[in-house]
Residue frames as qw, qx, qy, qz and C-alpha x, y, z in Angstrom:
[[0.239, 0.965, -0.035, 0.106, -20.14, -9.91, -20.86],
 [0.772, 0.053, -0.125, 0.621, -16.21, -9.70, -21.24],
 [0.244, -0.889, -0.049, 0.383, -14.56, -6.88, -19.48],
 [0.514, 0.847, -0.058, 0.124, -12.94, -4.47, -21.71],
 [0.815, 0.070, -0.164, 0.551, -9.18, -4.79, -21.99],
 [0.194, 0.544, -0.145, 0.804, -8.68, -0.95, -21.53],
 [0.565, -0.681, -0.016, -0.465, -10.78, -0.99, -18.37],
 [0.932, -0.276, -0.124, 0.198, -8.68, -3.75, -16.97],
 [0.663, 0.221, -0.130, 0.703, -5.47, -2.02, -17.70],
 [0.092, -0.671, 0.020, -0.735, -6.79, 1.22, -16.36],
 [0.723, -0.632, -0.024, -0.278, -7.70, -0.44, -13.10],
 [0.904, -0.058, -0.142, 0.399, -4.37, -2.22, -13.00],
 [0.401, 0.456, -0.114, 0.786, -2.58, 1.14, -13.37],
 [0.390, -0.723, -0.001, -0.570, -4.70, 2.64, -10.72],
 [0.885, -0.453, -0.100, 0.042, -3.69, -0.10, -8.37],
 [0.774, 0.141, -0.100, 0.609, 0.04, 0.24, -9.21],
 [0.096, 0.609, -0.091, 0.782, -0.06, 4.17, -8.70],
 [0.548, -0.674, -0.021, -0.495, -2.02, 4.01, -5.44],
 [0.936, -0.333, -0.064, 0.097, -0.23, 1.16, -3.83],
 [0.650, 0.317, -0.116, 0.681, 3.18, 2.54, -5.01],
 [0.078, -0.685, 0.114, -0.715, 2.29, 5.80, -3.22],
 [0.787, -0.568, -0.037, -0.237, 1.14, 3.91, -0.16],
 [0.905, -0.005, -0.143, 0.401, 4.62, 1.94, -0.18],
 [0.413, 0.482, -0.165, 0.755, 6.59, 5.14, -0.44],
 [0.409, -0.681, 0.089, -0.601, 4.64, 6.64, 2.49],
 [0.910, -0.405, -0.088, 0.007, 5.20, 3.52, 4.59],
 [0.755, 0.205, -0.172, 0.599, 9.00, 3.77, 3.89],
 [0.107, 0.606, -0.112, 0.781, 9.00, 7.50, 4.72],
 [0.645, -0.659, -0.043, -0.385, 7.06, 6.86, 7.90],
 [0.911, -0.232, -0.166, 0.299, 9.70, 4.38, 9.00],
 [0.495, 0.391, -0.114, 0.767, 12.37, 6.99, 8.31],
 [0.258, -0.684, 0.033, -0.682, 10.41, 9.61, 10.29],
 [0.838, -0.522, -0.104, -0.118, 10.07, 7.19, 13.28],
 [0.842, 0.048, -0.158, 0.514, 13.83, 6.45, 13.06],
 [0.228, 0.439, -0.136, 0.858, 14.50, 10.25, 13.40],
 [0.145, -0.290, -0.692, 0.645, 12.12, 10.30, 16.33],
 [0.256, 0.064, -0.110, -0.958, 9.49, 12.35, 14.44],
 [0.179, 0.237, 0.944, -0.146, 6.30, 10.19, 15.42],
 [0.367, 0.612, 0.297, -0.634, 3.92, 12.88, 14.51],
 [0.386, 0.538, -0.501, -0.557, 5.17, 12.89, 10.87],
 [0.018, 0.126, -0.981, -0.145, 5.28, 9.06, 10.94],
 [0.318, 0.412, 0.765, -0.379, 1.63, 8.91, 12.00],
 [0.388, 0.648, -0.017, -0.655, 0.68, 11.42, 9.30],
 [0.262, 0.446, -0.734, -0.440, 2.51, 9.32, 6.66],
 [0.112, 0.063, 0.990, -0.063, 0.91, 6.12, 7.85],
 [0.385, 0.541, 0.507, -0.549, -2.47, 7.69, 7.54],
 [0.374, 0.630, -0.342, -0.589, -1.71, 8.84, 4.08],
 [0.065, 0.288, -0.923, -0.246, -0.39, 5.55, 3.17],
 [0.241, 0.238, 0.911, -0.235, -3.49, 3.70, 4.30],
 [0.496, 0.629, 0.260, -0.539, -5.80, 5.94, 2.35],
 [0.348, 0.553, -0.566, -0.503, -3.71, 5.32, -0.77],
 [0.040, -0.145, 0.988, 0.030, -3.63, 1.67, -0.17],
 [0.399, 0.381, 0.695, -0.461, -7.31, 1.63, 0.32],
 [0.527, 0.631, -0.095, -0.562, -7.92, 3.26, -3.08],
 [0.281, 0.428, -0.796, -0.323, -5.78, 0.63, -4.71],
 [0.206, 0.059, 0.947, -0.239, -7.52, -2.05, -2.85],
 [0.545, 0.515, 0.374, -0.546, -10.93, -0.76, -4.00],
 [0.485, 0.581, -0.446, -0.477, -9.67, -0.91, -7.67],
 [0.118, 0.246, -0.962, -0.031, -8.45, -4.46, -7.03],
 [0.356, 0.237, 0.799, -0.423, -11.69, -5.42, -5.44],
 [0.568, 0.542, -0.027, -0.619, -13.58, -4.06, -8.61],
 [0.370, 0.433, -0.766, -0.298, -11.67, -6.51, -10.63],
 [0.071, -0.036, 0.970, -0.230, -12.43, -9.31, -8.31],
 [0.479, 0.382, 0.518, -0.597, -16.21, -8.42, -8.28],
 [0.544, 0.516, -0.344, -0.565, -16.19, -8.28, -12.15],
 [0.194, 0.315, -0.924, -0.097, -14.69, -11.63, -12.16],
 [0.230, 0.152, 0.858, -0.434, -17.25, -13.01, -9.68],
 [0.554, 0.482, 0.229, -0.639, -19.99, -11.66, -11.98],
 [0.810, 0.298, 0.495, 0.098, -18.60, -13.75, -14.83],
 [0.396, 0.900, -0.159, -0.085, -16.70, -11.12, -16.65],
 [0.912, 0.082, -0.017, 0.401, -13.42, -12.42, -18.01],
 [0.136, -0.937, 0.299, 0.117, -10.37, -10.63, -16.71],
 [0.883, 0.338, -0.200, 0.257, -7.46, -11.82, -18.57],
 [0.653, -0.663, 0.147, 0.336, -4.19, -12.11, -16.59],
 [0.682, 0.625, -0.068, 0.373, -1.22, -10.25, -18.20],
 [0.593, 0.037, -0.364, 0.717, 2.03, -8.72, -17.13],
 [0.080, -0.488, 0.054, -0.867, 0.50, -5.35, -16.23],
 [0.739, -0.478, -0.140, -0.454, -2.14, -7.02, -13.89],
 [0.850, -0.074, -0.376, 0.363, 0.62, -9.35, -12.48],
 [0.379, 0.283, -0.304, 0.827, 2.67, -6.34, -11.67],
 [0.396, -0.545, 0.001, -0.739, -0.38, -4.53, -9.92],
 [0.871, -0.395, -0.274, -0.098, -0.92, -7.76, -7.80],
 [0.748, 0.001, -0.326, 0.578, 2.68, -7.92, -6.84],
 [0.078, 0.423, -0.138, 0.892, 2.68, -4.17, -5.93],
 [0.601, -0.542, -0.176, -0.560, -0.39, -4.65, -3.97],
 [0.877, -0.405, -0.240, 0.098, 1.00, -7.41, -1.83],
 [0.568, 0.226, -0.251, 0.751, 4.32, -5.59, -1.55],
 [0.132, -0.548, 0.050, -0.824, 2.59, -2.51, -0.20],
 [0.750, -0.527, -0.205, -0.344, 0.54, -4.49, 2.23],
 [0.834, -0.140, -0.316, 0.430, 3.77, -6.16, 3.61],
 [0.335, 0.330, -0.222, 0.854, 5.37, -2.69, 3.94],
 [0.415, -0.586, -0.113, -0.687, 2.44, -1.56, 5.90],
 [0.872, -0.438, -0.218, 0.000, 2.70, -4.34, 8.36],
 [0.714, 0.001, -0.214, 0.667, 6.50, -3.82, 8.69],
 [0.060, 0.541, -0.061, 0.837, 6.11, 0.06, 8.95],
 [0.657, -0.637, -0.077, -0.396, 3.63, -0.44, 12.09],
 [0.899, -0.312, -0.165, 0.261, 6.15, -2.90, 13.61],
 [0.604, 0.300, -0.095, 0.733, 9.12, -0.63, 12.93],
 [0.184, -0.667, -0.004, -0.722, 7.40, 2.48, 14.38],
 [0.803, -0.549, -0.113, -0.203, 6.53, 0.55, 17.46],
 [0.854, -0.092, -0.159, 0.486, 10.09, -0.73, 17.93],
 [0.346, 0.433, -0.105, 0.826, 11.46, 2.81, 17.58],
 [0.430, -0.682, -0.065, -0.588, 9.03, 4.09, 20.11],
 [0.873, -0.473, -0.112, 0.037, 10.01, 1.42, 22.62],
 [0.728, 0.090, -0.146, 0.664, 13.68, 2.12, 22.07],
 [0.045, 0.584, -0.062, 0.808, 13.12, 5.90, 22.53],
 [0.648, -0.661, -0.091, -0.367, 11.08, 5.18, 25.70],
 [0.910, -0.270, -0.126, 0.289, 13.97, 2.87, 27.09],
 [0.618, 0.125, -0.045, 0.775, 16.74, 5.24, 26.04],
 [0.114, -0.728, -0.301, 0.606, 14.84, 8.47, 26.93],
 [0.480, 0.848, 0.222, 0.013, 14.68, 9.63, 23.24],
 [0.312, -0.742, 0.373, 0.461, 18.53, 10.01, 22.97],
 [0.725, 0.224, 0.526, 0.384, 18.81, 8.32, 19.54]]
């Protein structure tokens, strides 16, 4: 059975939207931590992780379809979705690291930034 093109495009756009939202939240979390608002940073990280998870689930659905023998054609939209997924994952890793660094700086400096 061949996967319908519109289903693949729909899944790709779902990935793009969800992980794009996640990436934006990760960036905003870094900014919040920079400003010393760790409660807001934590909330944004949680929101980002949920959005990323939604995008990852859509991605997993495409992989599972391919594993079942359904042909998923690679096109520019799906390539963009894959790129956005990897970018958001990297931003998540960096956001966690930056928030930790800002916390350590504030502990050393006594929160004077």
